[in-house]
N, C-alpha and C positions, 0 to 999 in steps of 0.2 A: 478223256473226259476232263474238262477244266474245273476249277474250284467252284465256279458259279453254278455248276450242275449238282454240286454236292448237297445232299439232303442232311438235315440235322435231326438226329433222334431225340436229343435232350439238351436243353439249355438251362443252366442254373447260374444266375448272376446275382452278385451282391453289389448294390450301389451304396457307396460309403460317402457320407457328407460330414467332413470335418468342420468344426466351428469353434469359435473362441468366446468364452463367457467373460463379460466385464464383471469381474468379481466385486469390485468396489461398488458398482451400481446395484448389484444384487444385495450386497451386505447392507447398504443404506436403506433399501426397501424392506429388508427382513432382519432388522436389528434384533428383534426378539428371539429369532431362531439361533443366530450365531453368538448371541450373548451367553448361550448355554454350552458352546463348543469352543475348544481351543483351536481346532484346525478346521479349515474350510470343508474338507471332504467329509467330516463327521456330521455336517448339517444338511447334506444333500437329501437324505431320505425325508427329513422334515420339510424341506423346501418343496419337494414334490407333493407331500401330503397337504400342504397349504394351498395347492392349486387343484381343487377338485370340484369347483362350483359348477352346477349344471349350466350348459350353454357356453362354457368357456372355449370348448373345442369339440368339433364333430368326432374326432378320434376319442376323446375322453368320454363323450356321451354314448357312443355306440360300441367302442371296443374296450373301454376301461382305462385305468391309469397305468403308468409304468410301475412295474413291480421289481423289487430287488431280485437278482438272479445270481447270487453268490454260490460258490461251492460250499456244500454243507456236509458231504460225505467224503472220507479220505481213505477208505479201505481199498484193498487191491482190486476190487471189482468196480470201483467208482470211476466216473468220468474224470474227476479231479486227479486221481492217481495216474490215469492214462495221459493226461495233459501235462502234469507237473513233474513226473518222476525223473525226467532227464535234466531238470534244471537245478541249479545250486539252491540251497535252502534260503539264501538271501533273496534270490529272484522270486522264489515261491512266495515269500512273505510280502514282498514289495509290489510285484507286478501281476499278482493274481488276486481277484476279489474272493476272499474266504470269510465264512461266518462260522463261529463256533470252534475255530482252530485256536489252540492255546499258544501263546507267545511268551517267551521268557519275560518275567517282570510284569506281565499283563499289558505291555505296550503294544499299541496298534501301529503297524508300519505300512500297511497297504496304501498305495498311491492311486488306486483304481477302484471304481464302482461300476458294476454291470447291472443292467436293467433289461426287462423284456415286457412286451405287451402280447400276451398269448392270443391267438386267434380263437374266438369263441367255439366251443365244442359243437360239432355238427354244422358249422358254417364255413364258408370260404371267403377269403378277402382277395379281391382282384385289383390290380394296378392297370389302369386304362390310359391310353394315349392316342390322340388323333391330331393330324396336321391339316393345313389348308389345301394340300394336294390330294386329299382323300386317303392317305396312308393311315393305318391304325394298327394297334396291337392290344391284346388283353393277356396279361400274364398273372399267374396266381402268386400271391405273396406267401412265402413259406415261413418267414419269421421277421419280427421287428425287434431290433436290439439297440441298446444305447450304452456307450462307454464314456464315463466321465473321469477325468484325471485331476489330481490334486492341484495342478497348475492352472486349471480353468479351461483346458482344452477338452472338447467332446467329439465323439464320432457317432453319428446316427447311421445305422446299418439297415437297409431294406433288402431282404432276400426275395428273389422272384424266380419262378420256374415255368417252363413251357416245354411241350413235346411236339415232335413231327413238324418241323418248320423248314422253310427254305433258308438258304444262306442269306438271301436278301433281307428276310424278316429278322433274322438274328442280328445282323449288323445294324438294322434300323432300330431295333429294340435297345441295344446297348448304346448306340450313339444318341438317340433322341430322348430316351427315358432318363438319361443321366442329367439332363438340363434342369436347372433350378430357377433360372430367371432369364429373360431375353435381354441381350445386350442392346437391342434397339427394336423399334416397331417394325422395321424392315425385316428383321430376322423372323418375326412371326408371320408377316405377309408372305415371305418367300419360303415358308415351311422349313426353316432351318432349326426350328424348335416347335414342339407340338402346340397347336392352338387350344388344346384341352388336355388336361391331365386330371385323373380322379382316382380315388380309392373307393371301391364299391364292395359292400358287404352282401353276400348271398346267403340266405338262410330260409329254410322251409319253402324253397321254390320261388322266393321273392327277392328282389334286389333293392338295395337302399344305398344312395350315395352318402358316403361318410364325409368326404371333403372333395371339393372340385376347384380347379384353377383354369381360367380361360385367358389369362393375360390380357384382359380388356383395358386395364389401367397400368400405367408405368410409374406410379408414384414411389419415390424413394423414401426411405426411412432415414432422415438426416442425410448423411453421405453414403448410406448403404443401399445396395440394389434392392429392387422389389422382389423379394423371395416368394416362391410359389407357396400357396396355401397348403399344398401336400407336405411341405417341409415345416412351416410354422405351426400347423395344426398338430404335428407330431411332437414339436418342441413347445407345447402349450405352457409349460411351467416357467418359461423365460419370455419376457415381453420384447418382441423384436422392434415394435414401434418406439419403445423407450430405450432402444439400443443396448439391451441387456446381453445380446450376443450378436456375433457377426460371422459371415462365412470366412473360412481360412483361405480357400482357393477362389477360382473364378466361377463362371456359371455352370461348370461341369462337375459332377460327382466323380469320384474314383470308381473304376469298374473292375470287378474281379469275377471272372467267368469260368465255368466248366462247360465245354462243348463236346458232345459225342456225335461224330459223323456217321451217317448210315453207310456201312460198307457196300451195300448193294448199289449205291449211286456213284461210286468212285472206282478208278482202276486199281488193280492189285498192287501196283508200285506207286500209288498216290503219295505216300509219305516221303518217297525219294524224289518226287517231281518238283519242278518249278511252281506248278499250280498250288502245291501244298504250301510252299514258302509264301506265295502271294496271299493265300487265305490266312495263314498265320500272321502275316504283316497287317492285314486288314483288321483282324481281331486284336492284335497287340496294340495297334495305334488307334483303335476304336473309330475306324473309318467307315464311310459309306461304301457300297459295292462298287467294284471297278474291275475291269478285265486284267489290270496289271497293277504294279505298285503305285501308290498315290504320289510318292516322292521319287526322286531320281533313283533308279534301280540299284546301282552300285553303292550309293550312299546308304540306302535302306538295308541292303544285304550286310553291309559292314556294321551297321548299328545293331542288327539282329544277332550277328555273330558275337558281339560284345556283351549281349544280354546273357545272364546266367541260364544255363540249360542243363537239366538233369532228368534222368528217367524216373517215372513214378511207379513203375511196376511192369506190367505186361508190355510186350512189343507194341508200339504205336501210341503209348502214353508219353507225353512230354510236358514239361513245365517250362514256361517262358516268363521271365520277370524282367520288366524294363521300366525304369523310372517309377511312376505311380500306377501303372496299369499291369494287371496280372491276369493271365489266362491259362486254363488247362484245355488242351485240345486232345481228344481221344478218339481212336478208331473204335467204333461201336462193336466190332467183331473180335477185338483183341482179348 
């Protein structure tokens, strides 16, 4: 049985959008906020609070604003303890967002702020994508998180989840939903990017579009590409048209996925087979489906061998990390 016949029990993907804030432009527009703060990072909460006007963003109107999501408990049963216990105290103070933790001399040293937009209780948020070839997918958004650093770099994280999928669907979801703008009109026409992307809120049996992007216009913002509204609506506190932020990478978000393969759809020795390596390569390089390696086989095998590989626990669990793409591939019966 080849990898194309493998069924997927569970897909959990995080799409990561790194961006750079023009700190000078933001400071000039909000002098009143940073006049009260010595450091850039200390004014972020107030910056967010200043952008809550109705109609500013579909995300803001229907899901609410970004909320600070710092660690507040530090006992042995807390998540903070589990995450921080293995790090040096300096790392804990600087690279974790903590609130209420005492620091010698009262000095704040953290260089990171974490935020979240909780999904409304009793509701579900869906990420929908469709292309001009009739392909489509709907995945549930599990969490929305935002990480802002003292140097002006930010990372938007969109977590999505789906169950009982074909391998073809999983590869299409990861490859297509990571796109944040088309590099050309041809890319839209040839369905190399979805022709429609949307966040849809489902509550009490009714669905409401939170934000939608159809890529009908290709207007640039200065020299910056036309970012999808699904991104700019989530980053409502920064004005993209005024160039207050810009993408760090190209038109693709970073993909981090956990994939559980249905053991009923694969041979017992699948993990030792070439088919497994092909599947792993397609996930690792976020490719479309193909019966073989997308690139020259020997080259691809060599690249995969050079990627870090370590066991995650039970037999059949592996972690592959290569460049900026990270994937967990798991045998669902392990």
